[in-house]
N, C-alpha and C positions, 0 to 999 in steps of 0.2 A: 629315738634320738630327738626327732623334731618335737615331740610333745614334751619330752624332759626339758629341753632347752627353752621352749616357749613358756612352760610352767615355771621354771627357775626364774627367768627374766621377769615374768609378769608378777610373781610373788615378790621378788626383791624390789622392783621399782613401786610396788605397792606401799612401800615406806613413805613415798611421796604424798599419797593420799592418807596414810597413817597420820602424818604430821597434821593434815587438814583436820581429820577427825579428833586428834588429841587436842588441838587448839579449840575446837568446838566445844568439847566437854570439859576441859580443865577449868574454865572460868565459872562453869555452873556451880561447882562445889565451893570454889574459893570466895566467891562474892557473898556467900551467906556465913563465912567463917568469922568469928569474933575477933581474931588477931588482925584479919585483913581490914575488917570494919574499923577497928581502933586505929590502925596504923594510917589509914587514909581518911580519918575523921568522919566516919559514917556517911559516905557519899549518898547522894539522893538516887531515886530510881532513874531519873533522867541522866545523872552521871554514870550510873552503872550501865545503863543502855548504851550510852556513847562509848564507854571504855570497851565493852564487849564488842559493839558492832564496828568500831573504828577499824578493826583488822580488815574488814571487807573493803575499806577505802583503798588500802595498800594493795589488796588482791585484785580489785578492780583495775587499778592503774597497770599493774604488771601483766594481767591477763590480756589487756588490749595491746600491749607492747611485745609480748612474747611471741605472738604469731609470726611477726617479722623476724624477730631474733632467732627463733627456732628454725626458720628457713634458711637463715644466713650461717649460723655457726653449728647447726646440727642439733639433734635431740639430746644426745648424751651431755654435751657441754651445757645445754640449757638446764638440764636436771642438776648438774654438778654446781652451777652458778646459783640456781634457786636454792639449793641446799644450804650454801654458804650464807646467802642473805638471811635465810630463816634462822640460822644459828646466831647470827649477830642480833636479830630481833629477840630471840628468845633469852639471850644472855641479858639484854637490856631490861627485859621484864623481870628476870630473876633478881637482878641487882637494883631494881627501881627503888628510889627514895622518895618519890613523890608522884602524884597523878600524871603530870605532863610527861614525865619520864616513862611512866608505864604505857601511856598512850602512844608515845613515839615508838617504844619497843613493840607495841602491837601492830603499828603501821608497817615498820620494817619487816616484822615476821609476816605480815599480810602480803608484802611484795614477794617474799619467798613462796608463800602458799599459793598465791595466784599464778606464779610461774609454773609450780610443780603440777597444780590441779589442771592447768591447760595443756601442758606438754606430755605428761605421763599417759593420759588416755590416747593421745595421738600416737604416742611411741608404741604402746601396747597394741593398738589396732594394727600398726604397720609391721609388727613381727609376728602376728598371729595367723594361722591358717583358717580359712572361712568356717570350717566345721567346728572349730573350737574358739572362734573369736568372742562370741558371747559369753561362754563359760570363763574365759580368762578375764574378760572385763568384769564379770561379777565377782571372781576372785579378787580382783583389784579393789573393787567397792568394799568387800569384806575387809580389807586392810584398813580402809576408812573407819568402819565401825569397830574394829579391834582397837584402833587409836582412840576413839570416843569412849568405849567401855573401859579401857586401861585407865584413861584420865579420870574417869568418875571413881573407880576403886582406889587410885592413887590419892585422890582428894579425900576419900573416906578414911583411909588409914592415916594419912597425914594429918587429918583434922584432930586426931588424938595428941599430937605434939603441941605442948603448951608453949609455944613461941612463934615468932614470925616465920621459922622454917615450916610451919604448917601450910603456908602458901608459897613460900620461895622454892621449897623442894619439888612440888609438882610442876612448877614452871621451868625448873632446871632440867627435868627429864626430857623436855622437848629438844633441848640442845643436844643431848646425847644421841637421840634418833636422828637429828639433822646431820650430825657429824657422820654417823654411820652411813647414811645415804650418800653424802658427798664423796666419801672415800670409796664406797662400793660402785660409784659411777665409772670407776676406772676399770671394773671388771665385767661390764656389760658391753654388748656390741652396739654399734650404730645402727640406726633404722636402715635396712636395705633399700627401701624406697626413697629415703632421702639422699643416699649415696648415688643412686642411678639418676635421681633428678639432678644432682650436681656433677654428673659425668665421672664419678669415681667408680667406673664400671668394673675394674679389677678387684677393688675392694668389696664392690657390691656382690659379685659372683661368689666370693669366698664366704661373706657372711651368710648369703642365701644357702650356700652348701652346708655351712654349719647349722642352720636352721631347719633345712629341708632335705639335706642329702647326707647325713651323718658325716660331714666334713669332706665329702667326695665332690670336687667341682665338676666331675664328668657324669655325676648322677642325673639320669633323664628327667626326674621330677624337679630337681633344682634348677636344671637348664631351662625347662619349660616355664617355671616360675619367673626366672630371670627375664625370658622373652615377654611374658605377660606384662611385667612391670615396666620393661624398657619400652614396649610399644605404646603403652598408656602414656608414659612420660613424653615420648616423641610426638604423638598425636596431640596431647594437650599443649605442647610446646608451639605447635603450629598455630594455635589460637592467638598468640602474641602476648602482650603484657597482661599480668594477672593482678588487676587492681580490685579494691573494694567495690568500686562502682560496677566493674564488670561481673564481680561475683553476685551482686544483687540483681543485676540484669539477667544474667543467664541461669542462676541457681536460686531464685527467690524462695521457691517452695522449700528447698532443702535448708537454706538459712533460716527460714521461719520455723521449721521443725527443730533445728538444732537449737535455736535460741528460745523457743517456747517450751521445749522439754525441760530445760533448766529453770526457766522462770516459773513455770507451773509448779515444779518440784518444791520450790521455796514458798510459793503462795499456798501450797496444800499444808503448810503449817509445821513442817518438821523441826524448825529452829525455835519454835515456841517450846518445844520439849527439849531439844539439844542443848540449847543455851540456858533455859530457865526452868528445867525440870523440877529442881528443889522448890522453887517458887510455886510451881504448879501443885506439887504434893503438899506443900505448907498450906495452900489455899483450901486443900480439901481435908486437912486435919492432921497431917503428919507434921512433926516438928524436929528441929535440930538434926542429930545424927541419923534419926529415922528417915527423914526426908532424903538425905543423901543416900542412905542405904537403899531406899526404894528406887532411887535413880540408878544405883549400880545394878540392881536386880532387873530393872527395865532395860539397861544396856546389854545385859546377857541375853535377854529375849530378843533384843534388836539384833545382836550378833547371830544368834542361831537362825533368824529368819533370813539372813543373807546367804545361807548355805544352799537351800533348796534351788534357787535360780542357777547355780553351777550346773545343774543336771537338767533343768527344764527350759532354760532360756533358748537353747538351740533346737528344742523339740517342739515345745508348745508355741514359740514365737515371741516377738517383742509386744505385739499389739494386745493379745490376750492377757498377758502379764500386766500391762499398764491399766487395762480396762478393768480387770477384776480388782487390781490394787486400789483404784480410785473409788469404787463402790465400797470396799471394806473400810477405806479411810474416812469416807463421808459419814458412814453409819457410826463408826467409833467416835469421831469428834462430836457428832450429835448427841451421842449418849453421854460423853464427858460433859457437855454443856448442860444436858437435862439433869444429871445427878448434882452438879455444882449448883444449878438452880433450886433444887428441891432442898439441899443442905439437911439431910436426915442422918440418922445414926450410921447408916451403911455407906454414906457418900465416900468416905476415904477408901473403903474397899473396892467399890465399883469404879471410882476414878482410876485407881491403879490398874484394874483388870482392862478397862477400855483405853487407857493410855498405852498399856502393853500391846493390846490388840492393834491399836493405830500404828505403833512403831513397828510391829511385825509386818503389818500390811505394807507400810512404806519400805521397809528393809528388803522385802522380796520383790518390789515392783519399781516404784518412783525413786528409790535410792540408787540402784545400779543402772537402769535402763537409760536415764537421761545422760549418763556419762559414756555410754556405749553408742548411742545413736549418732551423735554429731560426727565423730571422726570416721565412722563407718559409711555414712551417707555422703560425706563431702569428697569431691575428687581431689587427687593429689595436689593439683596445681593450687588449690585454695584451701587445703586442709588445715594448715596452721592458722591462717587468717580466720577461717570460719569457726574452727574450734576456740579461737581467742574470743570471738564475738559471743559464742555460746557460753563460755566460761565467765565472760563479762557480765552476761544477763544473769547467771547464777549469783555472782557477788553483788550485783546491783540490788537484786530482790532480797538477797541474804541480808544486806545491810538495812534495807527498809524494814524487814520483819524483825531483825535483832534490835534496831533502834526503837521501833514502835511498840514492841510487845509489852515492856514494863509499863509504858503509859496506858496502852489499851487495857491491860490487866486491872489498872486502877480505875479506869474510865467506863468501860462497858463490861467488865468482869466476865461472867460465864458466856456472854454473847460472842466473845472473841472466838470461841471454838466453832460456833455456827458460821462465822465469816469464813474460816478456812474450810469448813465443810462445803461451803458454797463453791469455793475454788476447786475442790475435788470434783464436784459435778461438772464444772466448766472443763476440767481436764478430760474427763470421760467423753464429753461431746467432741472435743478437739481431736483427741486420738481416734475416735470412731470415724470421723468424717475425713480427716487429713492425713494421718500417719500411714504409710504403707508397711507391709511386713518385709524385713530385710534378712531374716533368718536364712543362713546358707548361701546368701548372695555374695560372690566375690567383690572385693573393693572396686576392681577394675570393670565391673559389670553393672554398677549403680546407674550409669547413664540410661541403660535399656529399662531399668525398673522405674526410673522417674520420667523417661521420655524426654530428656533434655540434653541428648547427646550433642556435643559441640562440634563434631566433625561430621562429614557427610557419611562416614562409615559406621560410627560407633566403634567399639572396641572388641575385635574378635578374640576368641579364645584359642590358645594353641595347646595342643595336647600330644604333638609328636615331634620328633627331631627334624624339623623342616624350617627352612628360611622363608616360606611363603607366608604372607599375611593374610591370605584367603583360604577359606575352605568351604565346602558346600553348606555347612550349617552356621556359618558366621552370620551375625545379625545385620546383614547388608540389605536395606530395603529395596535396592534396585536390582536384584538378582533376576535372571530370566527364568523361564520354566525349567530348565536344565540344571538350574543351581549355579549358573556362571555369571560373573559380573561383567557387564559390557565395558569395553575399553575406556569409554568416556567417564566412567565412574571411578576409575583407578586412581590411586594417590601415588606420589612419588615413592620409589623403593625405600624402605627404612632398614637400617642396619641394626637388627635386633638380637644378633647371634652373641652369646657370651665371648669375652675376649680371652686371648690365651694367657694363662698364668703359669709362670715358671715355678717349678717345685724343687725343693732341696730337702732330702731326708723326710719327705712326706709333708712339708710345710710349705706354704705359699711364700714366694719372694716377690714383695712388692716395693719395699723401700722403707728403711727404718724411719725416716722422717714422716712417713705418712701412716705408719702402723697404729699410732695412738688414735688417729682420726676415727677408726672404725673397729679395730679388733679387740681393744680392751684387754682383758685377761685371757683371750683365747689363744 
């Protein structure tokens, strides 16, 4: 029941990153279409770059704001409002009559995408068990690439429409998916960690029971999970105010990893391909519909490459996947650059091969892992804030790459891919020396991994029906030789036992006014 519930919820909320992926890919085919070019009076490369990349401005703004918003109103409502904003932006793009209206629609859609791309990974990490957290995050990223691949093929087939619907129809499709996610947000549960952090304890134990105990609030596993989360909440609450300055002071290594993972993922060059793949293939010799078809085939390869991490991320670990991906990407981009430089008869074929190899390497490594790392390494008290900064780093460098790529393609041509290959090497070095392995580590035990626990005790693990916050194997540095904690190291008693919940006909009775806050369709 636990795995089915987690899988269903993760797959469904992946619609949030589906929208992100769809918006990445949809413009790549539209901007080369003759009807789009004619309607907007043959925009220059600089105008195209701004129109494509301006979505990241909206995403950057909302990703910085949504950390606080997500802590106040909850994860579910943030997903709902983000979907609504995205719908409005998509509708404006679909109905655009001039370039300013198109750009305004892109900015508004960016506000929605930024909110969703920040809160969905946080939500997913908070409902997932540690042994499946990596797998579920990778499934979520596959949703992103399904969105990208879908948009490319929608562009390809709509490209045969001989009217302005050839570009309006692909833009309308994003509105449909945004509406589906918005309505579906009523069907998913609220994050149990957010509920307990906001003292909705009765709601929290019911949600935890649905995720971990087949709906039984007396299930030992569910009750132990409740105690783990509640203890972590109470101990972190003793720290005091949770500000950005405190976050940087206490968790600087974690924040650096969270932000650098997203920044390096963009600097590694993925959006050179995602946003401008038809341009890349045209520069190699493919033209017209063939360039978009090659982009679509590349998208399928990209999507297939995201499936192996489902099964290996929790076995092989995050570090190995990131390191091997960086090597493969650096080599692939170098070969793309080399064959574009040679400009021989076989250049189109080899460019397609190595672009696909690069995309596959990214899809298996630097695609999913930077979205998994931040929410799992950040403590609950600053998880939304830290994730918002991480996502802001993504959108900042996303904008820089999207804005500069058309200009650099004209200016330095084949050397552009060597520049991104260099950043792949930087990524390898950064991961090798700084990033720890987090596979299988509970969210509540990351303090011990990073060595920056903020309490005198760390966070003990509870595995039995007991109210004690100590046990002989707790990570307490001041235990005596017999495994006992001296009296002076004790902390005040914490009430971490699950609350009593009244049941009627097998259903929890908490109050109709509060049901919508957490249960959704359960």
